[in-house]
C-alpha positions as CSV (number, residue, x, y, z in Angstrom):
1,M,-121.9,287.5,28.0
2,T,-123.2,284.0,28.6
3,T,-122.1,280.5,27.7
4,K,-124.9,277.9,27.7
5,G,-126.9,279.8,30.3
6,K,-123.9,280.5,32.6
7,E,-122.6,284.0,33.1
8,L,-118.9,284.5,32.7
9,W,-117.1,286.6,35.4
10,D,-114.0,288.7,35.3
11,R,-111.2,287.1,37.3
12,G,-109.5,290.4,37.9
13,V,-105.9,291.5,37.8
14,N,-104.4,288.7,39.9
15,M,-106.3,286.0,37.9
16,G,-107.9,284.3,40.9
17,H,-104.8,283.0,42.7
18,G,-106.9,282.6,45.8
19,L,-105.4,285.2,48.2
20,Q,-108.8,286.9,48.8
21,R,-110.4,283.5,49.5
22,L,-107.7,282.6,52.0
23,T,-107.9,286.0,53.6
24,R,-111.6,285.6,54.0
25,A,-111.3,282.1,55.4
26,H,-108.6,283.1,57.8
27,G,-110.6,286.0,59.0
28,A,-107.7,288.4,58.6
29,R,-104.8,289.1,56.3
30,L,-102.3,286.3,56.0
31,P,-99.3,286.8,58.4
32,V,-96.0,287.0,56.6
33,V,-93.0,286.1,58.9
34,I,-89.6,286.2,57.2
35,T,-86.8,284.8,59.3
36,E,-83.2,285.9,59.0
37,G,-81.4,284.6,55.9
38,N,-84.7,283.9,54.0
39,K,-86.5,286.0,51.5
40,R,-89.8,284.1,51.7
41,P,-92.0,282.9,54.6
42,L,-91.4,279.3,55.7
43,V,-95.1,278.2,55.4
44,P,-95.4,277.0,51.8
45,V,-98.9,278.3,51.0
46,I,-98.2,281.7,52.4
47,A,-94.8,281.7,50.6
48,A,-96.5,280.9,47.3
49,K,-99.2,283.7,47.7
50,Y,-96.4,286.1,48.8
51,A,-94.3,285.4,45.7
52,T,-97.3,285.7,43.4
53,E,-98.4,289.0,44.9
54,C,-94.8,290.4,44.7
55,N,-94.8,289.5,41.0
56,I,-98.2,291.1,40.4
57,A,-97.1,294.2,42.2
58,V,-94.1,294.6,40.0
59,R,-96.0,293.8,36.8
60,N,-98.8,296.2,37.5
61,H,-97.3,299.0,39.6
62,I,-93.5,299.2,39.5
63,P,-91.6,300.4,36.3
64,V,-88.8,298.2,35.2
65,L,-85.5,300.2,35.3
66,P,-82.3,299.1,33.5
67,H,-80.3,298.3,36.7
68,W,-81.2,297.4,40.3
69,K,-79.0,300.2,41.6
70,E,-81.5,302.7,40.1
71,Y,-84.2,301.6,42.5
72,K,-82.1,302.7,45.4
73,K,-82.0,306.2,43.9
74,H,-85.9,306.1,43.8
75,P,-87.0,305.1,47.4
76,A,-90.6,306.0,46.5
77,L,-90.7,302.9,44.2
78,I,-89.5,300.7,47.0
79,E,-92.0,302.3,49.4
80,L,-94.8,301.7,46.8
81,F,-93.9,298.1,46.6
82,L,-93.8,297.7,50.4
83,G,-97.1,299.5,50.6
84,R,-98.7,297.0,48.1
85,L,-97.5,294.2,50.3
86,R,-98.8,295.8,53.5
87,T,-102.3,296.1,52.0
88,K,-102.3,292.4,51.0
89,F,-100.6,290.8,54.0
90,E,-100.0,291.3,57.7
91,I,-96.4,292.2,57.4
92,N,-94.0,294.3,59.5
93,T,-91.9,296.1,56.9
94,S,-90.2,298.3,59.5
95,D,-88.2,295.2,60.7
96,P,-84.9,295.2,58.8
97,I,-84.9,291.4,58.3
98,V,-88.4,291.5,56.8
99,K,-87.6,294.6,54.7
100,N,-84.4,292.9,53.4
101,G,-86.5,289.8,52.4
102,C,-89.0,292.1,50.6
103,L,-86.3,293.9,48.7
104,E,-84.8,290.5,47.6
105,M,-88.2,289.5,46.3
106,L,-88.5,292.9,44.6
107,K,-85.1,292.4,43.0
108,S,-86.0,288.9,41.8
109,A,-89.4,290.0,40.4
110,V,-87.9,293.0,38.6
111,R,-85.3,290.8,37.0
112,Q,-87.9,288.3,35.9
113,Q,-90.1,291.1,34.5
114,R,-87.1,292.7,32.7
115,H,-86.3,289.3,31.1
116,K,-90.0,288.9,30.0
117,L,-90.0,292.3,28.4
118,K,-86.8,291.7,26.6
119,K,-88.0,288.4,25.3
120,E,-91.3,289.7,24.1
121,F,-90.5,293.3,22.8
122,F,-86.8,293.3,22.0
123,D,-85.4,289.9,20.9
124,P,-87.8,289.1,18.1
125,F,-87.2,292.4,16.2
126,P,-84.2,293.9,14.4
127,L,-82.8,296.9,16.3
128,H,-84.4,299.5,14.0
129,L,-87.9,298.0,14.5
130,V,-87.9,297.9,18.3
131,C,-90.8,300.0,19.5
132,K,-89.9,303.5,20.7
133,T,-93.0,303.9,22.9
134,S,-93.5,301.9,26.1
135,P,-95.7,298.8,25.6
136,V,-96.2,298.6,29.4
137,K,-98.6,300.9,31.1
138,V,-96.5,301.4,34.3
139,M,-93.4,302.7,32.3
140,N,-93.2,306.0,30.5
141,D,-91.5,306.4,27.2
142,K,-88.3,307.8,28.7
143,Q,-87.9,304.8,31.0
144,W,-88.6,302.4,28.1
145,I,-86.0,304.0,25.9
146,E,-83.4,303.8,28.7
147,L,-84.2,300.1,29.1
148,V,-83.9,299.4,25.4
149,E,-80.7,301.4,25.1
150,S,-79.2,299.3,27.9
151,W,-80.1,296.2,25.9
152,K,-78.6,297.7,22.7
153,T,-75.1,298.2,24.2
154,P,-72.4,296.1,22.4
155,K,-71.2,294.5,25.7
156,K,-74.8,293.4,26.6
157,M,-75.5,292.1,23.1
158,E,-72.2,290.1,23.1
159,T,-72.9,288.7,26.6
160,C,-76.5,287.7,25.5
161,Q,-75.1,286.0,22.4
162,K,-72.5,284.1,24.4
163,N,-75.1,282.9,26.8
164,K,-77.4,281.8,24.0
165,D,-74.6,279.8,22.4
166,N,-73.6,278.2,25.7
167,R,-77.2,277.1,26.4
168,G,-76.9,274.9,23.4
169,N,-73.8,273.2,24.7
170,V,-75.3,272.1,28.0
171,S,-75.6,268.4,28.3
172,S,-77.5,266.4,31.0
173,R,-75.6,265.2,34.0
174,T,-76.4,261.5,33.5
175,P,-77.8,259.6,30.5
176,L,-80.9,258.8,32.6
177,D,-81.9,262.4,33.3
178,P,-84.1,262.7,30.2
179,V,-85.7,259.3,30.8
180,A,-86.4,260.2,34.4
181,M,-88.1,263.4,33.2
182,M,-90.2,261.5,30.8
183,L,-91.4,259.0,33.5
184,L,-92.6,261.8,35.8
């Protein structure tokens, strides 16, 4: 496929976020050093690439389960995630501090992906029209149905409605906040 004499190229799964280019320029995989009390590296560029790759790993390889505690019942999923990070970065996942930081990133990425799935495939539809088969390739139908059932519980529906109502009641801290946002 060409556009005005130029060939288009496929950007791949991670949409050209530059990790491969940085790895080639550096001459080795990027070193990820997570200090105690942090869940990301301190170097901003490496932290950004690390966060991006964590989200890509969750989106493309880790099924989204209804609750974080269920990942502790399936250590193979955690090991799969850590393995994906080991292939992309120079990281010591046997260190407990680093492993804890990686698990916090996994928790955050799974929560974000769960929210995106709910927003795209559950919220816009009435309950009887929500799809029964998994729209995500990394989840089987049983896992998808469990996730949808967790969203359908009356307690969860009530909590979501309260949060939705409360978001409308939030006001800015000062009258100049919206003006300051417009000036930036």
